[in-house]
Each structure stands twice: as C-alpha cells, then as structure tokens.
C-alpha positions, 0 to 999 in steps of 0.5 A: 578448453572452456577457460580458453573459450571464455577468454576468447569471448571475454565472458565470465565463468558463470556465462554459458558459452553457446547461450552467449553466442546465440544471444549476440545481436547480429548473425555476423557477430555470432559467426565471428564468435563461433569461429573463435571457438572452432579455432580453439577446438581445431587446435585441441584436436592435435592433442586428442587422446582416448579415455582409458578403457574406451577400446574394451568398452566398445568391444563389449557393446558391439559384441552385444549389439548395444546401440551407441550415439553421441550427443555433444556441444562440439562441432563436427570436426573434433567428433570426426577426429575422435571417430577416425582416430579411436573408434574406426569400425564402431557405429554411432548413430545419430551423432548430435552436434552443436548444429542441433538446438537446443544443446545440452543441458536441454534434454532435446538431443537425447530425446531425439536419439531415443526417437530415432531408435524407435523408443517411444511411449504414450504421453500423458499430456506432458511436454515431450518430443513427438515420435514423428517420422523423419529427421526433418519432422523431428527437428521441426517439432523440437524447434517449435518448443520452449526453451528446453526444446520440448513441445506440448503433446496430446494425451495418448500421443507417442513421444520419445522415451529415453528411460532405457538409455544411459548417458555417459559424460564428464560435465554437468551438462551431460548428467543434467541433460540425461536426467531431464530426458529420463535416462540413467546418468554415469559421470566419468569422474576426473580431478576437475569434475569430482564435485559432480559425483554428489550432484543430484543428477548423477546416478553412478560414478566411474573413473574408467570407461571399461568400469561400465562393463561390470555395471552392465553385466550386473544390471546395476543401472 
C-alpha cells in the first residue's frame, strides 16, 4: 500500500512516509496526513490474508514456549484484525505499533521488546536502551535519545540485549531495525522485495513462514 500512501500525501518514493508526516509544520497537518494513511490501511484490512505457513509456524513456536512479539509501523486496527482473523489463541507481547517512536528502521522498538522480556546485558558505555523497570520508564528513556531512539549509557549499566532475538519481516525497515538492534534477521521474500535477499542486513531468506521450523530445529541462526 506504500504507493497509495505516497500518492495520498503527494510525496515521492524516496521519502519515508512517517518521517514526512512527523515533519509537517502543525499538529493539525500531521493529524490530517495520518488520517489519510489510516483510511488506506482500513480499506486494506478487508482483503487481509495470512502468509503461507503461518499456522504451522505458530503451532511450532507455541509448543516450545517461544515468545513472540510484533514490531510494526502500522496502527493498531490492522494489527488487531490480523490477530483476530488468523492468530486467535496465540499470544504476542509486547505489540509495538506506530504509536511507539521512533519507528523502524530505528532499533528502539526491538530493543524495547528485548527489555520487556528481561533480556539485558552489561553496557560498555555505548548508546542503548536502559533496562529500566516499567513501561513508562522505558518509553521515557527512548524518548530522550537521539534520532535512533538510543540514549548514552554508563559502563556497567544494564541495557536491552536483542542478540537472542530473530526479526522476521519483508521490508528493508524490518531487516535494518533487526540488524541495528543486534538481532538475527530473516527476510520473507516475495516478487517485490527480492532485491533485499542480498542486502547486508539480511541473515537468512525464506519464501514461506513454516520454513523457519527447520531453521530453528537445526540451529541455523
């Protein structure tokens, strides 16, 4: 739907949609632009279908107690539609939507997921997401950071650690966010994004979601 969105906003393909909206000069202009995007997303929900292999992958992950989260640039309505139509009974937490800033390709959303799961490491003084207790504390820490959502940390401070996570997605924003967060990245390839198979941020390429079952069984990531 990206071409429709850019057409609705009269912006070229090279312009990031959310960055354009957040750069508009007034809250009213931003709200109007966001409403146009939401209208396109709501219309698309009617034709939403599950990716091939989704059901067996979910059954495999649940049987092994593997935690799942969502990190998306969509707003909550399409996400809730996906969950109710195709993922009833499966738990995803946290669910990071457009309301979380900065969005992908920044790593902050994925690091937020890692922190919420208690996945932390000791900082060597580099920028990161502090392992603060509580949702609001974490969001404030991210909000005080630089353009990538990270903040300076002290040597020895606990920070979010995404090195044990796998980010699965179909866009350059997905694999870039995953790689910058320190996660392994899996590209769900299709005819539109096939060029990303050779991208420096892509660790593994699959054509169906259930191909991940053998990958995980064999420890290939």
